[in-house]
N, C-alpha and C positions, 0 to 999 in steps of 0.2 A: 528699393534698389534694389538692382542684380549683382551678384559679384562676376568682377571678370577674370575667371580661374588663368587667363593666359601667361602669368607668371610659372605656373606650373610647367616645366620643361616635360614632362613626359606627357604630358595630355591627358593622362590615364583618366577616366571619371572617378574610379578608386578612389585615386589622390585627390578629388576635390568631397570628399565624402560620402558619395554618391553608394548606392548598390547598385549593381546592373547584375539583372535576371538570368537575361540569357548565358546558356554555358558553353557555350561554343561561339565564336564568330569566326569570321572569316572566311565563310565558302564562294560568299562573290555569287549567289546565288540568282541575283538579275543584270541582264546589262540592257541600259535604255539606250538606244538604238535608232537609225533610220529613221530621222526625225521624218522625213522626208514623205514618209509610206505611210499605214496603216501599224498601228491602231492612231501615232500621232499627229500626222497629216499637218505638219506644219507648212506653214506659206508664207512668205518673203512679208513684213509689213503685219504681223500675229502681234502685238499687245500679249498674249498668253496662250501657251496651247498646254495638254494633259491627256491624260489615258490609263488607266486600270492596268497593271501588272500583273502576273505570279510570280509569287517566289516559292516553287516546287518544294523547297527544304522545312520552310517555318510552319510547325506546325503538322506538317503533311499536305502542303498548298494552302496558299492565304496570297488576296487578292489584298492592291492597297492601289489607290489613285496615287500618281503623280503629278505633280503641277509646275511648271514651268510660269514664272512671270517675273513685273517689274525691271523691264529692262531702264537701266539711267544712263545717261551720260552726261558727262562732265564734274563726276565723282572728282574731289578736290581731295590728291594722292598727295600732299605734302606729307603728309608723317603713312607711309605704307603702311604699318602697322595698326591704323586708328583714320581709315578712309571716312573723310567728311561726304556724306550725299549730302545735304542741308540745299545745300544750292545745287544739285543735279540736274536736269533735266528730263522729263520719261524721253524712253523713246521708245524702239521695234527691233523685233527680232528677225534677223538674216539669214538665209538656210543657201546649202549648194552641196552639188552628194554627197560632199565627204564631212558635214556635219554643222553644226549653227553659230552664228554670233549675235553681235548688236549692232543696229543703228546703220545697216545697208540692205537693202529689202534684199538681193539679187544675190549678195553672196556671204559669207559665213564669217564673220571679222569680229573679231573681240577684243578690243585694241585698248592701253593703258587710259584709264579715267572713265572705263565702261563697268556696268556690272549686271549682275542679273542674279532670282533668289527661286528656289525651288523646294518645293515640299510633298509632305506625302501624309495622306489620315493613319498610318500607322507607325511607331519609330523603328529606326532604320536605321543603319552604319553605311556610311558612304566610305568604300572602299579604294575607288579607283576612280579617275577621269581620263579618254585615252582624248590626245590633240592630235589635231594637223597643224601644219606650218607652224611647229613649234623647232627651236633653234637652239634652246638653253639658254638664254640671256634673261627670259620674262620671269616675273614673280606674279604671285598671285596672294589676296589676303582674301581664307575664309572664314565667316561668324555663323555662330549656329547657337541653337542650344541645347541645353541636357541635364534632363531632373530641376528644370526651372533656370540652371546655371548658362547666363550668356558668356561664352566663350568664342574666344578669337584667333587665329594662327598668321604667321607671315608665311609663307613658303616661297624661298629661290629658286626655279626651277633647275635639276640638273641639267648636263650637258645630252642632248639627244639626237635623234632622227626627227625627219618630215613627218614619221606617226611613231608619238611614242607617248609612253603611260603612265601618271605620275601616280604613285600608292600610298594611300592614307592611313594613318595608325588612331584608333580610337576616336576618329569622328564620329561619335554616335548622339542619333537626333531625335528629340521630342517628336510624336505624332503632333500634327498641324502646327508648325512654329517651321518658320523658314532657315535655310541656309543661305548666305547671301554671299557671291562670289564677285570680288571685283578684280580689276587688273592692275596691279599699283606700280609693274613695269617700272624702271628708269627710264629716264629720256635716250639714255644711250641704246639702249635695247634695240635689236631690226626691227624696222619695220614699224615702228609705232609699238613693241612687245605684242602684235599680232599672234594671236592665237584663232584655233576653232574645235570648237566642241564636238569630240565625233562620237565616242562614248562616255556614259556615266556610270557605274558599276557600284552594284549596291547588294544590301540583306536585307530584309526585313529581321528585327530581333524585341523581344522581351522589352516594355519599358524601361526607363530609370527612374527610380523612386528615391525617395529620402526615409531614412530612418525615420518610424513611428515614435512620437513622442508623446508625453504626456500634459496636463494641463501646466502653463506657464505661472511662475512665479516670476515677481518682481521685487528686484533687489533697490531697495532708497533707504530711505533715511541715516545715513553708514553713522551721523552720533549718537542715536538711542541705538535701544534696545529691538533685536539684539544683536547689534552690530557693533555699537559703543565703540565707534573709532573716534581715533584720539590723536591729536596734529604730532607727529612725532613719532608714530610704531609704524613699524616695521614689517607688521605682518598683521591681520585683523581675519578674522571666521567669526561664523556662526550656522547654525542647523537649519536648515527646511524642512518642515511636513508636507511631503508628497504621497499623495491618495494611493501611486504603487508600490514606492519604496521605501516611505515611513518619512526617518530624521535620514538626513542627507547635510553632509559636513559641507559648505562651500568656502573657500579659503581666497584671500587675496593676499600676496605675498612680492618679494624680490623685487623693490622698484628699484631703477637703474637710472643712473642718468653719465653724461658725457657718451652717451652712442657713438659709433661715427655712421652720420646716415646720407654720406657722399654720395652712396646705390642706395636709392631710397628700398629697392627690387631685395636689397641685399645686405642688410644695416650690421657695424662689423661692433662685437661687443667687446673685443679685446683691450680695450684701455675705458672700458666702462666702468663707474663705481658704485655701491652700495648708496644708496638714495634712501628715505622715511614718504611714509605717506604726511601728504597736506589735506585738513579738511574746512570745508567755512558751512554755512546753511546751505548754500544748490548743491551741495558734491564734494565728490575729494579729486585730488591731483597727488604730484610728486616733487618731493623739493623744499616745500616750503613749507613749516607745520603747520604756520595761521590762516594757509590759502590756498584752495583748490587750485592749481597748477600744473595742468599736463600739456609741456612745451617738448617742445622737436628735440632731440634726444632722449628724450626720456621714454621707460616701458614698466609695464607690472606685468602682474601675470593673476589668473582667475583659476583654481582648478578645484572637483568638485567627486563626490566621493563614486557618486554614480556617471555614466559616461550624459552628456547632456547635448544638448542643443544653444549656441548664443545666437536669437532671434531678435532683440536688439540693444541697443544702447541711446538712452536720450544723453546728450549732453548741454551743458553751459558753456558759454564765450564763443560761441558757436558763427565761424564765420565765411564757412562754405569754400574755403581757399587752404583746407588744410589736407592731407594725408595719410591715412594709416599703414602700418604695414601690421597685419597677424600671423601668426605662426603655431600651429598646434600638432598633435598626433592624433589621427582616427583609426583605426585597426588596424593601428600598430606603426604607420606611414606617416615618416612627419611632411607637412603640408605647408605652403604661406600663402598668402596672397598679400600684395599693396591694391590701396584702396584711393581712390582719389572722390572725397567727398563730395556731393553736391550742394547746391547753394542751398541756405535755409535762413531760419531767423535765430535770435541771442537762444531759444532753447529750441533745438532740431532734435526729432529723435531719427534715427538710424536704423535700419532696416538691416540682418541681412542673412543672407540663404546659405546652404552648406556648410555652415563652419560646425563638424559635430566631433570636440573634444574627447578623447574617453579617456574613463574613469582615472583619479589618483595623475594623470598628466596635465601638464600646464596649457594654457592659451598663451599667451603673451601677444599683449598689443603695445604698439612699439609709435610714437608721435615720429613721422620720417618728413612731415611739411618744408615745403622748402624754406631758403631765407625770406622769398620776399612775402614768404604768409603774415597775415595781419597779427602782430601782438606775437610773432615768436611762435606763428601756430598754434596760440594757445587754444584748450580746450580745457573742460571740465564733469568728471562724470557725474549726471545727475542720479541718472536710475538705469539699472542692467533688465533684462527680459531675458531669462534662459527657461527651457523647460528639458527634463528629465527623461533618455530615449527608455522607451515603454518595455522593450524588451530585457527580460531577465537573464541574466546567466546560466548557462548550461551546465547541469548538474554536474558536476566535480566527477573526472574518475569514468564516465561513459565514453565507451570507445567500441565504432562500428567495424563490424568483420567483411570478410568478403559479400559480393554479390550472390544470390540464391537465386535461382530462376525457376519458379514453379509453373508446367507448362505439361506439354502431351500427356493430357490427363488420363488416355485409356493406356499404358505405362508405368513400369517402374519409378516412384511408390509407389504414385495413387492405383494400376490399375483398375481403372472406374469402371463402370457398367450403367449404361441409363436406367432409372427406375429406385437407384440407390440414393439413400436417406443419408447418409455419412458416408465421407471422401476422407480421407486420410493416407496418411502418408510420412517417415523420417527420411528427413536430408542428411544429408555428413556436413557441418560447415567446416570448414579446414581451419578453423581455430587450435589452439591449446591441444596438438594433436590429435583434432578431430571430434567435434562438439554435437552428438545427436541432436535435431532439433523436430521434433513431431508436431507436425500441421493441420488441423482437424476440420472439416468444413460442415456447416448444416445451413438448410434451408425453411424458409417459413413465407408463407405467400397470405394474401387478405390483408396485409397491414394498410391502417388507416393513412393515409396523407393527406388529408386535408390539409394540415398545417406540415409544411414540407420542413421546418426548421425541428420538428417533432413530432416525426412520428408515432401512432397508436397503436401499441400490436396486442390490446386487449382482445378482439377479435381473430388475430390471425392463428392461423392452420401450420401444425409443420408440411414441409412437400421435399420432395425428392429432386435428385438432381437428371436431366441433360446432356446432351452430349453431342456433338458432331466436330468433326475433322480439327476445325478450327477457335474451337473453347467451349464452353456451358452454360447453362443457364438454370434456371428453376423450371420443375411440374409439368415439362413434357420429354419422356423417355427418349427421342429420338432425334431432337432438335436441341441446339444451346440458347434460348429464352429467357432471358433474366427483363423481366417486364415490370414498368411500373405498378408499384403495390407489394412488388416483392424483394427480401432479405434474405443477404445472405452472411451466414457471421464467420469467421476465421479464430480460432484459437492456437496459437504456438506455446510449447512450456516450456519457452526460453524467452528471453527480451526480445524483439526483435524491433527492426524498425519497418517501415512500410518506403521501399522509393515509390514504386513508378505500377499502375495496371495498364495493360496493352489490352483494347476492345477491339470488337468488328461489330459491324452492322450499327458504329456509330456514324449519324447524322450534326450532330454538334449543337443539336437542341435538350439533350437530357438534364437532368440533374439527379445528383448522388448524395445521398445522408450519410456522414460515416459518425459514429459515436465509438469512445475507446479508452482507456485508462493508462494514465500514463503516470510513475510514480505516483503511484495513489490517487490518482487527479481524474474525477469524469469531465472528458470531453468531448466536444461534436463540432460537427462541423456541416453545411451544406455548399456543395462542389457541381460549378456548374461544367460537364463533361466535355470538350471544346476538341479536345487534341487524341486522337488514334492510341498514343499512350502517357499517360495524364501523367504526372509525378509530380509528389505530394513532398512539403517541406516540415523537418525534420520531426512526421509520425513515427513516437518511438511509442511500442505498448509494450505493457506490461507481461511476464510470464503469466500462463492460466486465465486471463482474462479476454473479455469478448472482444472484439471488432468487428461491429456490426453494419453491414455495408444495407443500407436500404434504397431501393430506386423510387427515387417521388418526381419523374419527370412532369412537367406539367399536362394535362390531357390534351393540349392539341401539338405533344410531341409525336411526331412519325414517327407507328406503329407501334404505337401504346409506349412511345422510350424505350423500344425493345435496345438491349443490350447483349453483348457476351462478350464473356473474359475467357482472352488467350494465353493472359500471361501474366505471372505478378512478381514481383523482384522483391527480395526482403536482404537484409542483412540482419547478421546475428547481434546483439548490442551486450557487452561489457562491463562490467564495474572497475576491470582495469586495462591495460590496452596490451591485448592477441597477442600471443606468441603461434609461430609455424614453425614446428616441425616435423618433419614431415620422412624422420631417420626410422630405420626398427631393424627388427633379426637379421634382414636379408642384406644389409649394408650399404641401400641404397643414399645415393650422393647427387645430390640436386644440382645439374650445371645447366648453363646457355651457352650458346656458341653459334660456327654458320656453317651452313653448307661449303665447302669448296669443292667446285664443281671443275669438271671438263672430262674425267674418265667416262660417263655414262655413253656419251655421244658414240652414234654409229659411225663408221670410216675416219677419221682425221679424231683426235680426241688427243688429248694432256692431261700428267698429274700435275700436283698443285706443290711442287718439291722447291718452290722459292723462299730461302729462308727470310729474308724481309718480311717476305706476306705473313709468316707461319708469326713472325719476329711481333706486328703490328697487332694480330689479334689477342695474342700473349701479352702485350702491353695494355691490351683493353679489356683485361681478364676475362675475354671471351674463348676461356680457354678447353669446350669439348669442338671438337670439330667433326662434320659427316661427312667422310666420303665415298663418292657413288659411283659405280664403276659397273661396267656391265659382265656381267656372266661370261660369255666368249671371250672378253677381251685377258681372260686369266685361266679360262679352262679351253682350250681350241675341239676340243670334245669331250664328250661325254664320259666319266669315268676316266677320264686321261689325268696325267699328273696337273697339275694347278704350278701354271709361275706365279711366283710371288714377289720378281725385281721389282715392278714396280711399286705394290702396295708396303712389302718392306722400305724402300726410300720414304714414304709417307709417312709411316708409321715411327722410322726413325727421328724426321721433323718432328712430331710430337714428344716422342719417347725422352729429348733432349732441353725442350723446355719444359718439362711437367704436364705437358697437356696429357688431351683424354682423345684419340677421335672414338667413330660408329662406323663401322665399315658396312656399306651398304648396297649391297647387291641391288644395282636398279633397272630392273629386266621383267617389270608390269605381271610376275608368272607366268614366262615362258624365256624357252631358249631355242634360239633363233628361230621367232617365230611361231614356236609350236608351244603349247598349253603345257603347264605342271601335273602332270597327272595323268596325259593322254599318252597311248603307245608311245607316240615319238621323243616323250622326255618321260617317263617314268617318277614316279616320287624318289623310288631307289635312288635315282642319278641327283638327285635335291641334296638327298641325305649325302648320298655321296661326297660331295663339292661341299659343305659345310662341313663335314666331316673331317676333311683335310685344312678346310682355313683353321677350323678349332684348332687341329693337332699342333698348328704351325704356330698360332697366338696365344697358349693356353699359359703361360707363365708370362706373357707380356705385359708390364705393366701399362702400358700405354692404351690398351683397348679399355673401351669402354663397355661394348657390347656390338653385339651381331643384329646388324640389320637385315634380317634373310630376304627377307624382300618387298622392294619400293614397288608402293601402288598396284597391287593385283588387281584386276579388274575383270566383268565379265567372265568371270570362271566358271561357270553352269553348275555351283556347288562344291568344287574340287578343291577350292582354295583350305576349307581347315584340313584336310588329310596331308595336303602337301605341306602347311607350316610343321604341324605334326612331325613330319618326317624330317625335314629339315632340323627343328628341336632335337629327335631322336639320333641325329647324326654327328650334334654337337655336344648335345650329351656324354656319349657314348666314352670321349677324350676329356670333355672341359667342362666341371662343375662347380664352376667358379664365377665365370662372365656371367653378364645379363644376356639375355636372347631377346628381341626388339621384333616386335610380329606384326608387320601392318595387315591394314581390312583390304576387303574387298571392296568393290563400287570405289576407287583408286583413294582407298585408308580415309574416305569424304570424313572429318569427323562431323560434320551435320548431319549426314547420312547415317552415322554408324550401327546407329538401333538399329534399324530397321535391314541393313545390310548386312550385319556380321553376328543374327541373332546366336548364329551356330559356332561362333570361333569360338572355342576354350579350349585351349594348349594346354596340356598336361609336360609339368616341368619338374621331376621327384625334386631337381635342386632349389623351387621354389624362386627360381627371379627371373622371371619372362613378365619385358613392358609392352604393350599394346603400341602401336602407333597409328597416329593417326595426323591429318594434315590439313590446313586451316588455309583459303584464302580470303577477302575480304573481297573482291569487285562483285559485281551482281550477274556475271555470266551463269550461265548452266552446269550442277544443279544446283550450287550454294558457294559459287566460288568457284573457278577452275584456274586463277593465275592469268586471266585477260580481262587487263582491264579497260573500261576508259578514264575520262578524263574522271578528275576529282570532280570536278564542276558536275559531270553528266550521271556519275555514279550515285553524287548525295548521300555518300556514308553519315551514320550516326556513331557516334565514340563506342558505342555499345554491339556494333556490326560483328566485328571478331569473336568477343565476348558471347554472344548467342549464339555463334556459329561453332564453338568448341565447347556449349557446356550441354549438349547431348552426349559428347563422348567421356564429357565427365562424371555423368549420372551412370553412364553404360561401365566405368569404371569403379563405381560404387556400388551399383549392384552386384556386380560379378568378385569385389574386393581383389579389385588387381590393383596395378600399375601403370600411368600412362607416362608417353612419352608423345610431344609433339613434334615430327623431323622436318614438315616445314612451311612457312608461311615467309608471306614477302608482302613489301608494299614499292609501288615507282619510284625513280629515287628522282623524277623530275617535280616533287611537289610536297613540301614540305610538311602539309596538311593532311598527309596521310598519318604523320605520327599520332594523329590525335585519334584516332582508330588503333595504331599500335602499341602506342602504350598500354590504355585499360587492355588488351589481350594480354599483353606481355603482363600486369600485374597480375590477369586473375589466374593463366597456366602457375606460375609462380606461388599464390597465395594455395594453389591447391594442389602444390606440391606436383609437378610434372617440369620434368626437363624439356629441353628444346633445344633447336637450330632451325637459325635464319635461313631461307633461298634464297635468294646466293650470293658470297662471295668465289672471288677467285681471279686471279690473273688470266689472261684472254676473255673474259668475260665481260667487258664492257658495252658490250651492245648490248646486253640482256637489261630491261627496261625495270626491275627488281635487285639490280646487281645495286649492292653495300659496298663493294670495293673503294678501299679511296683511291685517289688521284693525285698527283703530282709526286709521284717516288714515295710513296705512302704519308705524306704529310697533309692532305688535306680528307679531311672525315664527310662520306655520305652525309647527307639528311638522316636516313634511318640512328646511323650513328651516335645521334643524339637522344636516341629511347636506348637501342641495344648495351649499351655500355654500363648504363643502372642495373641491368639482369645481369650478376657477374658473378661468380660463386661467394 
């Protein structure tokens, strides 16, 4: 029997005790539509149709065959939540321009009492259905299978227009199992509840798997050792010997009677009373010491010292008209299900699927049989089959730090050259005030991989590394080729976790053998490398031990199983939770906030001086405000007096609220279009304007820093000298406040290391921050804020993290502070928060302050706007992330 988890209101597969491997859902990567065209080519009268569709997101692009079939008419929908198709008749599909239906050849009408099914040869998530002929008084019932569990849900469709999309949450479907959709609209629904399927919106996901368990233990013979149950006991227990866990204590307790079961899906224990166990030769029950009778309104609990799976219970006195309610906790989540048992004999074994109670938590079984059940729903527990989950508890106290990206092998800290036999570099993990982790690579070739699970290094020899722009390999100095029979060893001088490796030249038929040591235990595994970024699970490697990666691809693999290592993603592992302290003698204070844009525009512009706006961001804890403004707006001629009227008004807003501002000269290294450092705009003029600004604000507590120039670009090498001039002008009059220096090439974080190799500003006060910008769209060169739709962009959650990390490495190499002055995501799709949040977490861990681009009154038509609406009462989507990163 399969358990129907429909009683679980959230529909979460986690709440059915399952594990969902796909980390990010909701990409809506495939839209199935245009049914009468290629590749569907549906014609009216067909009883099935199918096509291959490509999900561009899943594993970098994956094909799946979607099939529609089994159109039925005459489904009994007397109980809309449980349609009965036993008497239904086979039908066919009908189609017209706007979609398909059932039962009429030339039109797409999906009426009440009709159903159809579809499935894929890959696990997928159903995200939505777009309907035509929608009125909003229809109802549909959907049934599907997830991780072997039969699921179902009734949907009363909401009010909408003729074309309306219904979004679904957590409908994740096993490969090769049908999703059945039945029109269960009420007879009062307009036009017989008619709908038409215009689009079906899905995405491919990793399959749903059940937790692994060990051998089955049959608990029985209750009156004998080890149970020794005696009628009248209120508890009994015994140790069960398990191959993995050793002796595990299993306990039965808390017999109750008098439970209010008027709602079998929600038993009420308020008036229940303690009871006793009763036992006879064929099993145990509750409430009568000399007999094993488990009747309606009674319950008992089972729990074990280890997490387990309830696999089956064999009942005596079984009639097949009983009903059970089970409640338990799995992964800390309270769960429950109600089961109407199927027909059977006096002795019947009832199997269960998906019931995985946590260790030391009770699984409670309640008899909620109806009053019409035979002999008051009487049952007797003859035996119980359980199996303990095989996963051992994680070692206590181990905590993972922030992500480190090992890449760009020709730059610091690797500085690798083709032909080197050793490649080594020291990165600074941000944990515990900064933790140096040194990584060392060596290589071998000629490994005997006849047995891929046990590579033989007897005849192997040391080899050298080869490099090209996209990564490294073994044995050829000028190219990065990691072929079958070659091996790479990585040793770190700190406990680390290997999260992922990004590969180039991947064909998907390669295999990798990895051996490592964790907690002193030698381990190994063979991995089929099928994705360009291959993720590992819980691969923790002891300090100063070898992680050995051997290419054991079969001889049939294309190009000799060739791979290239582009990037390795690791994290430091610590025996206790790490801390992140980025303070120092320079007085650094990490803060996050927003840009309040407006005064950087040419022509008409506005300064952000609405008190309600400042109050809003102050309430959110986003107390760092970057104020963009144009040079020309405050100094109408070079070397002239600076007009501080508007800047003072803005600074006063911050000062009154204890907030901080970054004064951001937003001119792209130009004045009236002429480049700083050119004849028309000498560096001395830049030095002069910043001397005046700093002299005016040198004693103002609201100043966080002077952002001397936003996004210099195409400066022809003139920017470093100009930046030094601006710094010199400030330091003549203000030796306390931070100077924030942008970089050439639009301050792009991803291009920073190559665009700003010569940027090295001298500050006698030692209070310079370098400012980079990060956008997460796919526009040239690596994000410039011109976003396509989320679906067309297909961002990975770590896109922003990967783009900022080159700047982080440059700051580490130079030993300087970094500041992220701009980053932003579109306000029209909350899914971008899946990218924004990991990015924010990363820069916070690495000790950088940052300001989101952008907020500001009069800025509401901007795609990345994070401003609230409704008079500052309704937050933007982005605020769900931003307000988590405050002082």
